[in-house]
Structures are given as structure tokens and as C-alpha cells.
C-alpha positions in Angstrom: 33.3 -1.6 35.9 34.4 -0.5 32.4 31.5 1.6 31.8 32.1 5.7 31.4 30.9 7.0 34.7 28.5 9.4 32.2 26.8 5.9 31.4 27.0 5.3 34.7 25.3 7.7 36.4 22.9 8.5 33.3 21.6 4.7 33.9 21.2 4.9 38.1 19.0 8.7 37.7 16.4 6.2 34.8 16.2 3.9 38.2 16.3 6.9 41.0 12.7 6.7 40.3 11.9 3.9 42.0 12.8 5.4 45.6 9.6 6.2 47.8 10.0 10.4 48.0 7.3 12.1 46.2 9.2 14.2 43.7 11.1 11.2 42.4 7.8 9.0 42.1 6.0 11.6 40.5 9.6 11.6 38.0 8.9 8.0 37.7 5.4 8.5 36.9 6.1 10.9 34.2 8.6 9.4 32.4 6.5 5.8 32.7 4.2 8.5 31.0 6.8 8.8 28.1 7.6 5.5 27.3 4.3 4.1 27.0 3.4 7.4 25.0 6.4 6.9 22.7 5.3 2.9 22.5 1.7 3.5 21.8 2.5 5.9 19.2 5.0 3.5 17.3 2.6 0.9 17.4 0.1 3.0 15.8 2.0 4.0 13.1 3.6 0.5 12.3 -0.3 -1.3 12.1 -1.8 1.9 10.3 0.9 1.6 7.8 0.8 -2.3 7.6 -2.8 -2.0 6.8 -2.9 0.3 4.3 0.2 -1.8 2.3 -2.4 -4.3 3.0 -5.1 -2.4 1.0 -2.7 -1.6 -1.8 -1.5 -5.1 -2.3 -5.3 -6.4 -2.1 -6.3 -4.0 -4.7 -2.9 -4.4 -6.8 -3.6 -8.0 -6.9 -6.9 -7.7 -7.9 -6.1 -5.2 -10.5 -3.6 -7.9 -11.4 -6.3 -10.5 -11.9 -7.8 -8.6 -14.9 -4.6 -6.9 -16.5 -1.3 -8.2 -17.0 1.8 -7.5 -15.7 2.5 -6.0 -19.3 1.7 -4.8 -22.4 3.0 -4.4 -25.8 0.2 -2.2 -27.5 0.7 -1.3 -31.6 0.6 2.2 -31.1 0.2 2.2 -35.0 -1.0 -0.4 -37.4 -2.7 -3.6 -36.1 -0.2 -6.1 -34.8 -0.5 -8.9 -37.3 2.5 -11.5 -36.3 1.9 -11.5 -33.0 3.4 -14.7 -32.3 7.0 -13.7 -33.6 6.4 -10.3 -31.0 6.1 -13.4 -28.3 8.9 -15.1 -29.3 10.9 -11.7 -28.8 9.8 -10.8 -25.9 10.6 -14.5 -24.2 14.1 -14.0 -24.8 13.7 -12.2 -21.6 13.8 -14.7 -19.0 11.6 -12.5 -16.4 9.0 -13.1 -19.5 7.3 -16.0 -19.0 3.9 -16.3 -21.3 1.6 -14.4 -23.5 -1.8 -14.1 -24.9 -3.0 -11.2 -27.7 -6.2 -9.5 -27.6 -8.0 -7.0 -29.4 -9.5 -3.7 -27.1 -11.9 -0.3 -28.2 -14.3 1.1 -26.6 -18.3 0.6 -27.1 -21.7 1.6 -26.4 -23.3 -1.4 -24.5 -27.2 -1.0 -24.5 -30.4 -3.3 -23.0 -33.6 -2.0 -22.9 -33.2 1.3 -21.6 -29.6 1.3 -20.4 -27.0 2.2 -22.0 -23.2 2.0 -20.3 -19.6 3.1 -22.0 -17.8 0.1 -21.7 -14.2 -1.3 -22.5 -14.7 -4.4 -24.9 -11.8 -6.6 -24.8 -11.3 -9.6 -26.8 -9.5 -12.2 -25.6 -8.5 -16.2 -26.4 -9.6 -18.0 -23.7 -7.2 -20.9 -24.3 -4.4 -19.0 -23.8 -6.3 -16.1 -21.7 -5.1 -18.5 -18.1 -1.8 -17.8 -19.1 -1.5 -14.0 -18.4 -4.7 -13.0 -16.0 -7.0 -14.9 -13.2 -10.2 -14.1 -15.0 -11.1 -17.8 -15.7 -11.4 -18.6 -12.7 -13.0 -15.4 -11.4 -15.9 -16.6 -13.5 -19.3 -17.0 -11.2 -22.1 -18.2 -13.6 -20.6 -20.2 -17.1 -17.4 -20.3 -18.6 -15.0 -18.8 -20.1 -14.7 -21.4 -22.9 -17.9 -20.7 -24.2 -16.3 -17.5 -25.5 -16.9 -19.6 -29.3 -15.5 -17.2 -32.2 -18.6 -16.7 -34.7 -21.4 -17.2 -31.7 -20.8 -13.4 -30.0 -21.0 -14.4 -27.0 -19.5 -12.4 -24.3 -18.8 -12.0 -20.6 -19.4 -9.1 -18.2 -18.9 -8.0 -14.8 -21.2 -8.8 -12.0 -22.0 -5.1 -10.9 -22.7 -4.8 -14.5 -25.2 -7.6 -14.7 -26.6 -6.2 -11.9 -26.6 -2.7 -13.4 -28.9 -3.8 -16.5 -30.7 -6.8 -15.3 -29.0 -9.2 -17.3 -28.4 -12.8 -16.6 -27.0 -16.0 -18.8 -28.5 -16.0 -22.2 -29.8 -12.6 -22.4 -29.0 -10.6 -25.1 -26.9 -6.5 -25.1 -26.2 -4.8 -28.3 -22.5 -2.8 -28.5 -22.4 0.0 -30.5 -19.2 0.5 -32.0 -17.6 3.6 -32.6 -16.4 3.6 -36.2 -19.9 4.1 -38.1 -20.4 2.8 -41.3 -20.9 5.0 -44.6 -24.3 4.9 -46.3 -26.1 7.1 -48.6 -27.9 8.3 -45.7 -25.0 9.2 -43.6 -22.9 7.1 -41.0 -24.2 4.5 -39.1 -23.6 3.5 -36.5 -22.4 -0.3 -36.7 -25.0 -2.4 -33.9 -23.9 -5.9 -33.0 -26.0 -8.4 -30.8 -24.2 -10.1 -28.5 -25.3 -13.2 -25.6 -24.1 -13.1 -22.5 -22.6 -16.7 -21.4 -20.4 -16.0 -18.4 -20.4 -13.7 -15.6 -17.1 -12.4 -13.5 -16.7 -11.0 -10.3 -12.7 -9.8 -9.9 -13.8 -8.0 -6.9 -12.4 -4.7 -8.8 -15.5 -2.1 -9.2 -14.1 -0.3 -12.4 -13.5 -4.0 -14.1 -16.7 -5.4 -12.6 -19.1 -2.7 -14.0 -17.3 -1.6 -17.2 -15.5 -4.5 -19.1 -16.9 -6.9 -21.4 -15.4 -9.8 -22.6 -15.6 -11.6 -26.3 -13.9 -13.8 -28.3 -10.7 -12.2 -30.2 -12.2 -13.0 -33.4 -15.5 -11.2 -32.6 -14.1 -8.1 -31.2 -12.2 -7.8 -34.4 -15.0 -8.3 -36.6 -16.6 -5.1 -33.9 -14.3 -2.5 -34.3 -12.7 -4.0 -37.5 -9.4 -4.8 -36.9 -6.9 -6.8 -39.1 -5.1 -8.4 -36.4 -4.8 -7.8 -32.7 -3.9 -4.7 -31.0 -1.6 -5.6 -28.4 0.4 -8.6 -26.7 -0.4 -9.4 -23.1 2.7 -10.4 -21.1 3.3 -12.4 -17.8 6.5 -11.6 -15.8 7.8 -14.4 -13.3 8.0 -11.5 -10.8 5.5 -8.9 -11.2 7.9 -6.1 -9.1 10.6 -7.0 -12.2 7.7 -5.8 -14.8 8.7 -2.2 -14.9 12.4 -3.2 -15.6 11.2 -5.5 -18.5 9.0 -3.1 -19.8 11.8 -0.7 -20.5 13.4 -3.6 -22.1 11.1 -4.6 -24.0 10.2 -1.0 -25.0 14.2 -0.6 -26.3 14.2 -3.7 -27.9 11.2 -3.9 -30.1 9.7 -2.5 -33.3 9.6 1.3 -32.7 5.7 1.0 -33.6 5.0 -1.0 -30.6 4.7 0.3 -27.3 5.7 -1.8 -24.1 3.9 -0.1 -21.1 3.7 -2.4 -17.4 1.0 -2.6 -14.7 2.0 0.6 -12.7 1.9 3.2 -15.7 -0.9 1.8 -16.7 -2.5 2.9 -12.9 0.1 5.6 -12.3 -2.6 8.0 -10.5 -4.0 5.6 -8.2 -0.6 4.1 -6.9 0.6 7.7 -6.6 -2.6 8.7 -4.8 -1.5 5.8 -2.4 1.7 6.5 -2.0 1.1 10.6 -1.4 -1.2 8.9 1.5 0.9 6.8 2.9 3.5 9.5 3.2 0.9 12.2 4.8 -0.2 9.1 7.1 3.0 8.4 8.0 4.0 12.6 9.1 1.0 13.1 10.9 1.4 9.9 12.9 4.6 10.8 13.7 3.5 13.6 15.6 1.8 11.5 17.8 5.6 9.8 18.8 6.9 13.7 18.7 4.5 14.8 21.2 4.8 11.6 23.6 9.0 12.0 22.8 8.9 15.6 23.9 7.5 14.1 27.6 10.8 13.6 28.1 11.7 17.3 28.2 9.6 18.1 31.4 10.9 14.7 33.0 14.5 15.3 32.2 13.5 19.0 33.4 12.5 17.8 36.9 15.2 15.8 37.0 17.6 18.6 36.3 16.0 20.7 39.0 16.0 18.0 41.5 19.9 16.9 40.9 21.3 20.1 41.3 23.4 19.8 44.0 24.1 16.3 42.5 25.4 18.1 39.6 27.1 20.4 41.4 28.6 18.1 43.8 29.9 16.2 40.3 31.1 19.7 38.5 33.4 20.2 42.0 35.0 16.4 41.8 36.0 17.8 38.4 33.0 16.7 36.1 32.8 19.1 32.8 29.7 20.6 31.3 29.8 17.9 28.4 29.8 14.8 31.1 27.1 16.4 32.8 25.1 17.0 29.6 26.0 13.4 28.0 24.4 12.1 31.6 21.0 13.6 31.3 21.8 12.4 26.9 21.9 8.8 28.6 19.1 9.2 30.9 16.4 10.4 28.4 17.8 8.4 25.3 17.5 5.2 27.3 13.5 6.2 27.7 13.2 6.7 24.3 14.9 3.4 23.2 12.7 1.6 25.7 9.7 3.5 24.1 10.9 2.4 21.1 11.4 -1.1 21.8 7.8 -1.4 23.3 6.3 -0.1 20.6 7.8 -2.0 17.7 7.1 -5.2 19.8 3.4 -4.3 19.8 3.0 -2.8 16.9 4.6 -5.7 15.1 2.6 -8.6 17.1 -0.8 -6.1 16.3 0.3 -6.0 12.3 0.5 -9.6 12.0 -2.2 -10.7 14.0 -4.6 -7.5 13.1 -7.9 -10.2 11.6 -7.8 -11.9 15.3 -7.8 -8.7 17.0 -10.5 -6.8 14.6 -12.7 -10.2 15.1 -12.8 -9.6 18.6 -13.3 -6.5 18.8 -16.4 -7.1 16.5 -17.6 -9.7 18.4 -17.1 -7.9 21.7 -19.2 -5.0 20.9 -21.3 -6.2 18.2 -20.2 -4.8 14.9 -18.9 -5.0 11.8 -15.6 -2.6 10.7 -16.3 -3.8 6.8 -19.8 -4.5 6.4 -19.2 -7.4 3.5 -22.7 -5.9 2.1 -20.8 -2.4 1.5 -17.7 -3.5 0.6 -15.6 -6.2 -1.1 -12.9 -6.7 1.4 -14.9 -7.8 4.8 -11.5 -7.7 6.7 -8.3 -5.8 7.7 -5.8 -7.0 5.2 -2.3 -6.6 6.6 1.3 -6.5 4.7 4.4 -6.0 7.6 6.9 -4.1 5.4 10.0 -4.2 7.6 11.6 -1.4 6.1 8.7 0.5 7.5 9.2 -1.0 11.0 13.2 0.3 10.7 12.5 3.7 9.3 9.5 4.3 12.5 12.1 2.9 15.0 15.1 5.5 13.6 12.3 8.5 13.6 11.2 7.7 17.0 15.2 7.7 18.2 16.1 10.1 16.8 12.5 12.7 18.1 13.7 10.8 21.6 17.4 11.5 21.7 16.5 15.5 20.0 14.1 16.0 22.9 17.2 15.5 25.4 19.1 18.1 23.9 17.5 21.5 25.8 17.6 19.6 29.1 21.0 18.5 29.1 22.5 21.7 27.9 20.4 23.1 31.0 21.8 20.5 33.3 25.2 21.4 32.1 25.3 24.9 33.1 24.7 24.6 36.2 27.1 26.7 39.2 27.9 24.6 41.7 28.2 28.0 43.9 24.7 28.7 43.2 23.4 25.4 43.4 25.0 24.5 46.8 24.1 27.8 48.5 21.0 26.8 50.3 22.2 23.4 50.7 
């Protein structure tokens, strides 16, 4: 046997709970509870973070079905030659394509309903290159946004709120008024609803109005375009591409990536994820520190064994190592079981939730209330590794005090009443 005797004895003590004595059986029971508690805590942490990642990915993808990866915005005068800007942008190999847009705030009126909306002028032929809006049209067609006919595409939520359907007319009031002898008169333009889209994101489905590029330019009196929307080969590289474009394009142009456009939301999600990690880590910590009581009882039960080892020449450090091996092994087993259970559940959360809903007869996410009627899951192995390491560190820390107590046992006192 080439193993150090501290490791050999520690492993033997871990298995000693299988003996028939009541005390050893109780210690074995506490040890099993510690393993189960750590496993459940680790599994819960992996599943919760995976579900949070899934929700974040789902919302992000729905945002990016309407938004573009990068927007090049004209900060001063409108962009007159957007094609040359697109050619400059496409010199970056990660930029796939682009499309121009005209954007502005307006008031939408329909009978007694008044809404503040974001009006975006697009080119229906170029829009599919930068967004998924064409595929999200549930009624009508995006190609019906013909210049000069003043048609609009609105979100399904907005259509329900103002009670309009295809062919109905709405009025858009531009904030820039017309100066007349009677004063400043708001500019009002009648539009016809030619398409209704459903992106699955409430903010855009309730406040975004699409029209043709030329009609939006006439409404807001814009010569040229407000900016350029770009699509990249990898949306995760969009911040880097936006920074590179910002340093290379004209100073009157500003490049903004999708993460900066929704910075507050993504920051809130990251804070929530960190807080959930801390809260659920406390569950793992409680289970890990059950090792303290288990090891304290083991040390008390093995006082005579410790005394004999000391009389045979074992050092206090060796005694401490024996019980640290025992506690670390329990923590490692709990972590391995928890990681295995958590990964399996995270990768099969859909069928598991469906089985629970069928058994108990309720729906976790009713489709009539939420846009997402299922629990999405996105397992990140970086989260799994950090959770496993945290669990092992907590379990190892829980072994320090009992191991120090064992190393301080005095042989004479321990063997006095043996």
C-alpha cells in the first residue's frame, strides 16, 4: 500500500459508520444527511441558475428579433449617404449586413385612445437582413409598407389596446409642429394598419410602430436617415465591433451595441443572478457545516484510537489530516452527486416540469398570463464549475475546527478510563 497512512485511516473512518454499533450508525446517518444536503443544495443552485440563464437568453433573443446587434446613429445632422457608411462598416469581417432606419417619438390616436409610441421607418426589403420582424408578422405582410401609401405595422398588444385591425386608420402626431399665423400646429398624419406583428416582448409589442422609410422621413421631416442598423456574425462580439466602429467612423456617428441599448435590464438581471447565487450558496453552506457535528461526534468516538496513534508516533498534523480527509470525502461525494443531479435536471427541465404539472394538475407558467409557457434552461458549464468549487471549499472549511480538536487530544487523558 503506497497511500499515506493519513489518507488510508481517513478513508477507513469514512466507512466505519457501516458497523452495527448504535453510535457509529448514528454518525453514519449524520454523514448521509450531510452528503444529501450538499447534493440537494448544489443541484438546486445549478437548476436555478440554468433557468435564470434560460430566461435571460429567451428575453435577449426576443429583444434581438426586433433590435439590431449594432446601431450607427447620426448624432448631429441626419445621415445622408448611409450606403457609404455601410461599406465602411462591412470592412470589419464580423459585420454581415445592414439596413437604414428613421426613428422618432410620436403620439398615436385612435378614437379616444392616445398612446406614446416609437415610430421606426424601415425598408421592408432590407429589414430581414438585420431583424426577424418579417417572420413575426401574424397578420398582413411587412412588404405592404409601400412608400407613399402611409401604411403601418403595429404590435399585437398595441392593436388590442386601441382596438384596431387590418385596414383600420390611426393618426400619428409628430412632436415637431408647423408654424402658422395662429401659432404652432401639431403635424398629424393618417396611417392605415397593413400588418400586425408579435415579437413576444411586451415593450415592443405595445409601443413600436413600423412604417416605410420614406413615410417616416415625411412625418418627421428628416432628409436622409436617422442611422444604420447592423447585424454581426456573432452577437456576443457586438460590443467589441461597436467599439472598433466608433473609433474608425466619422465623429458625427455613434456606434451602440445591443447590450448598451438595454444596459439597465441586463445589469438588473446580473445583480439578481449574483444575489440568487449567494442566497442558494447559504443552503450549501448549512449542509456543509453539518459536517462539523458529524466530525465532532467522530472525534469523540475515536478518542482512544487517536491516543493510540499518538503513542505510536503520529504527529498532531497527521491526526488533523485524517479527519480532514474524512470530511473532505463526504463533501466531495455530496458535490459530485449534486452536480450530476443538477446537470441532469437542468438539461431536462422541460419534461420534468411537464410531468409535475400533469401529476398535480396545474400549469407553472399559464400561456394566457405569460408570453413564455415553459421553463427555459441554459446550462453554463462555468456556473457548474464555480458551484462545485464553492461547495468543495465550504466542505473543506467545515472540517478545520473538528480536525484541530482531534489534533489536540492528549493520549494520557484519552486512555485514562479505557
